[in-house]
N, C-alpha and C positions, 0 to 999 in steps of 0.2 A: 504494500500500500504506500503511495507517495506521501512524503512528509509535508504537512502544512503548518506554517507558523501560527502560534497562538494569537487569537484576536485580542485587541486592546480597546478598552473603553475609557473615556475621559469624563470625569465629573468636575465641572468648572464652576468656581464661585468667586465673587468679587466682594471685597470688604473695604470699608473706609470712605465710601462716597455715597451720595444720595441716590434715590431710585432713578432719577433722570439720567445721571451719569452712568449708573450701573447698566441701565438698558442700552445706552449708547455704546458702552464697551462690549457687552455680550453680542450685540447685533453686528458690531464692526469686526470682531475677531472671528466669529462664526465657530466652526467645528473643524476637526482634523480632516484632511483630504480623504483619508481612508481609515481603516481600523488595524493596519499593520503597525508593528512596533516602530518602524521608521517614520510613518506618518505622524504618530503620536509624539515621537522625539522632536521632529521638526516643529510641530505645533507648539510644544511647550517651550522650546528654545526661542521661538519667535515672539512669544507672548509679550515680554516687556516692550519690545519695539512696536508691536501692533497696538498695545494699549495706549502708548504715548501718541501714536497717530490718531487713535480714536478720540482722545481728549483734545488734541490740537484742532481737530475738525470742528469742535464746538467752543474753542477759545481758551483752552488751558495748555500753555506752552511750558510750564515749569513743574510738571508732575514728577512724582517719584513712585516707582513700582518695585515691589518685591514679590517674587513668585516662589511658592513652596509646594511640594507635592508629596503624596504618600502613595506607595505602590503596594498593591495587594493582589496576590495570586490566588484565584479561586480553585475549587476542586476540579473544575473542568479544564484547568491550566490556562484559562483566559486571564488577562491581567487588567485590573482596574486601577486607573490613576486618578486620585483625588487631588485636583490642582486648585490652589487658592492664591488669588492675586490680592495683595494688600496694597491699596492705592492711596496715595496722597495727591489730590488733584492740584493743590497749590492755588494761588490767586488767579482769577480770570483775567484775560487780556481784553481791554476795552478800547473802543474806537476813540482815538484822541482827535484825529483830524479826518474830515470827510469832505472830499472835493468831487462834485459831480457836475460835469459840463455837457451841455447838449448844444450842438451848433450845426449849421448848414454852410453852404458855400459863402453866405454873406456874413457869417460870424455867429455869435451866441444867439440862441432863439429866445425871445422874450414874449412871443405871442404864438398862437396856434396850438396844435394838439399836444405839444410837449411843454407848454408853458408851466404847468404846475405838476408835471408828471413825477419829478424827483421826490416831491413831498409825499407821494402815495407809496413809496418804497418802504420796505421793512428795515432798511439801514438807518440808524440814528447815532449821532454822536453821543458817546457815553455808554452805549449799549455794549454788552459782551460780543466780541467779534465771533461770528459763526460762518464757517465756509459755506454751509448749505444755504443760508439766507443771502450770502453774497452772490452765489451762483443763481439763486432764484431772482434776485434783483437784475442781474444781467440778462437772464432769460426774459424777464418782463419788458426790458427795453426792446428786444427783438420782436416780441409778440405785439407790443403796442405799435412798433414801426410797421409791421406787416398789416395790422388792422387799419392803419391810417394811410397806407399807400406809399410808405418809404421803403421800397423793395431793395434799394442799394445801400441801406444803412450798415454801418460797421463801427466797431470800437477802434479808436486810434490810441487809446490808453486804457489799460485795465491792470492796475497794479496794487498789491497789498504789501506793505512793509511792516514787519512785526519787530518790536523792540522787546526782547525777552527780559532784559534787566529792568525796564520800566513797566513791563506788562501793558504795553500800549500797541495800537495798530493804526497805521495811516492808510486810508483808502483813497485812491485816485482813479476816477473813471471819466473818460472823455468819449462821447458818442457822436459820431458824424451821421446825420440823417440822410444826406444826399438829397436829390430832388424828389418832390412829391408827385406821384403819378395821379392821373385823372381817369375817371370812368369814360369809356368810349361808347361805341355803338353797341346796341343790344340785338343779338341775332336769335331768332326763334326757329326751332325745328319745324318741319312741315306738319301742319295740322289743318283741320277743316276751317279754322278761323282765319280771317284776313289779318295781315300784318298790321294794318291800321288799328284794328281792334286790340290786338295784343300789346301794341306800343302804349296804349292808354294806361296799362297797368304799371308801367315803369315809373317809379317815384322820384326820378331825377332826370336831368338833361345831360346830354353828352358834354363833357368838359368839366363836370362837377368834380371837385377833389375827391379822390378815392377814399371810401370808408366801408369797411366790411359790414357795418350796420345797415347801410343802404342796400347792399346785396341781400342781407337777411330779410329786410323789409319786402323786397321784390319777391323773394321765395315765399314768404309767409302770405302775402296777398294772393299770389297765384294758387297756393295750396288751399286757401280758405274761400276761393271764388266759387267752388262747386262745379267748375268746368273740367278739372283735371284730377286724375287718380294718382299721378306721380309728377313731381317737379324736380328738376336738377339744374342748378345755375353754376356755371364754371367760369372762373376768371382766367382769361387767356393771356397771361403775362408775356409769354414768348412771342405773341403777335402784336405787342404794343408798338405803336408808331407815334412819335412825338410825345412820348410819355402818356399816351392814351391807351387804356387797357380795354379791349373788347370783351363782352360777355356772351357766352353761349348758353341759351336756355333750351333744355330738352323737356318736352311735354308729352305726357300720355293722357289722352282725353278720357273722361268718364264714359261709361257705357251710354249709348245713344238713348236707351230706354231703361228706366228703373221702375219696376212694378212691385207693389206691396199689397198684401192681403191681411185681413184680420177679422176675427169673429169674437162675439162676446154676448153678454146678457145683462140687461138692466131691468129693474122692477117697473119702470114707467114705459119702456118700449118693448120688453120681451127680448127674444133672440134678435141679434143684429149682425150685420156683416159690413165690412168696409174695404174699399179697394182704392189704391192711389197709383197714379202713373205720372212719372216725371220725365220730361225730355229736356235735359240741362243745356243742350246746345242745339236749338231748333234751326239755326242758320249760322253763316260765317260771321255775322255781326254780333253774336253772343246773346241773341234773344232766347228766352227759355219759356217752357210751357209746363204748367202743373195742373193735373186733373185729379179730382177725388170724388168718390160717391159713397154714400152710406144708405143702407136699406134695412128697415125693420118693419114690423107689422103696422105701426102707426105713423112712421115718418120715413120719407125718402128724400135724400139730399144729393144734389149735384153741384159741384163748384169747379171753376176754372180760373186760372190766373196766368196772364201773359205779361212777361217782364221785358223791358227794353232798357238796357244799360245806357246811362248818360255818358256823353263824350268825355267830360272832365274827370270824373271820379267814378268809374264803373264799379269799383269794389264796394261803394256805399250808396251811390245815388242812382236812381232808376225811375222810369215811368212804368206804371202798372195798369192793366185793365183787368177787372175782376167781374166775372159773370156767375150768377148763382140761381138755383131753382130749388124750391122745397115744397113738398106736399105733406100735409099732416092731417090725419083722420083720427080724431079722438071720439069718445062716446057721444059728445054733444056738439062738436064743432068740426067743420071741414074747411081747410084753408089751403090756398095756393099762393106762394110768394115767389116773385121774380125780382132779381136785383141786377143792377149794372153800375159799376163805379169806375171812375178814372182818377188816378192819383199820381202825385209826384213825391217821391221819397228822397230825402237827403240827410246827411249827417251834419249837425251843426258844429261850430267851433268848440262847443263844450261837450262834444261827443254824445249828444242826444240825437235820436232818430226822429226826424220831423216828417210827418205825412200830411200833405194838403190834398183834399179829395172833394169830389162831387159824386154823390150817390143817388141813384134813382131806384125807388122801390114801387113795385106794383103788386098789391095784395088783393086777392078775392077770397072772401070767407062767407061761410053760411053756418049759422047757429041753428040748433034744433028748434023747429017751430017758427022760424023767422025767415024773411026773404034774404037772399044773398046780397052782399054789398061789395063795392070795389073802392080801394083807396090808392091814390097815386101820390107819392111824395118825392120831392127833389131836395136833397139834404147836402148843402156844402158844409165843410168842416175842416178842422186841423187837429192833429193829435201829436203828442210827444211821448216817446218811450225810451227807456235806457236799460240795458242789461249789464248787471255786475256779476263777475265771475269770482266766487269765493275761492281763496287759496288754502 
């Protein structure tokens, strides 16, 4: 039988520091690469250096580490090493000087997207220097630059100087934004809609300074329009001309016909059934048609709505034509109601939905033991509504 070396196990403990530093050390040093005696020997011999690196990463540059171990051979000849690191972290290194500069080709930036950006960073004078927070701050510069269209941005200076004797750190960051790109033409994939209609949904004009939030607005508006099942907006930076970035919008339309059915029971109507039919894109101009019908023993209802998006803000503003018919036959009354209304719906600056309408009603009814009668009404009106979404 071939000989196999005994397996080795390491039980590692850290003493002398608080829970935060203990967690930092154990996560940083990890475990031996394997369970052979060689793996364990290398792990233990490297512990003092690795613990010092772990503490330096969070601002402790004058630590002292003593490692002790106990070796125990078990009955199965496996070896257990109980390793204890007695750590004195020492005083933390604090940021004494912090210099952050943001500039473009014209010099330091005092206005625009980077005006107050440095104040939002987690680096503060007097704080304990933390390499992770320092790297996070640098990453934030790049992320903000990308969001605001500074695609050629780069650090011209990124330096940290640590004085171990004084337990201080000096941070010097210089960030060159480069030119700001602008939003260019918006290209739509082939759909049944006209390009004129689709361009109405774009919430910016060509030449607007690039902002990722504007692209997100375009995506959100198209997704919530009811016309499309899938929306993807891509920024084509490689095709930028004169710092203008074109956008490619790929759209998958909703099904041409959406049909729904429902059945139920109510004490006043008995068994009832309902059917809806929606045609979200009736033509290339974005008109839509909704039909619904409800049938029960005492009441039959038919309703239709035709929507015509307005040119300026099709996502919130439209003209509507509503047609309805209802027959109701109760024990002592028979009525027939026909309605027709024309309305203009828009969103106000305060985000209320305003509906201005003219409604015509024609009702013919007959009560038990009485002659039938007919009423015609023309009702102009206006209504406001607002929907709040609870988070």
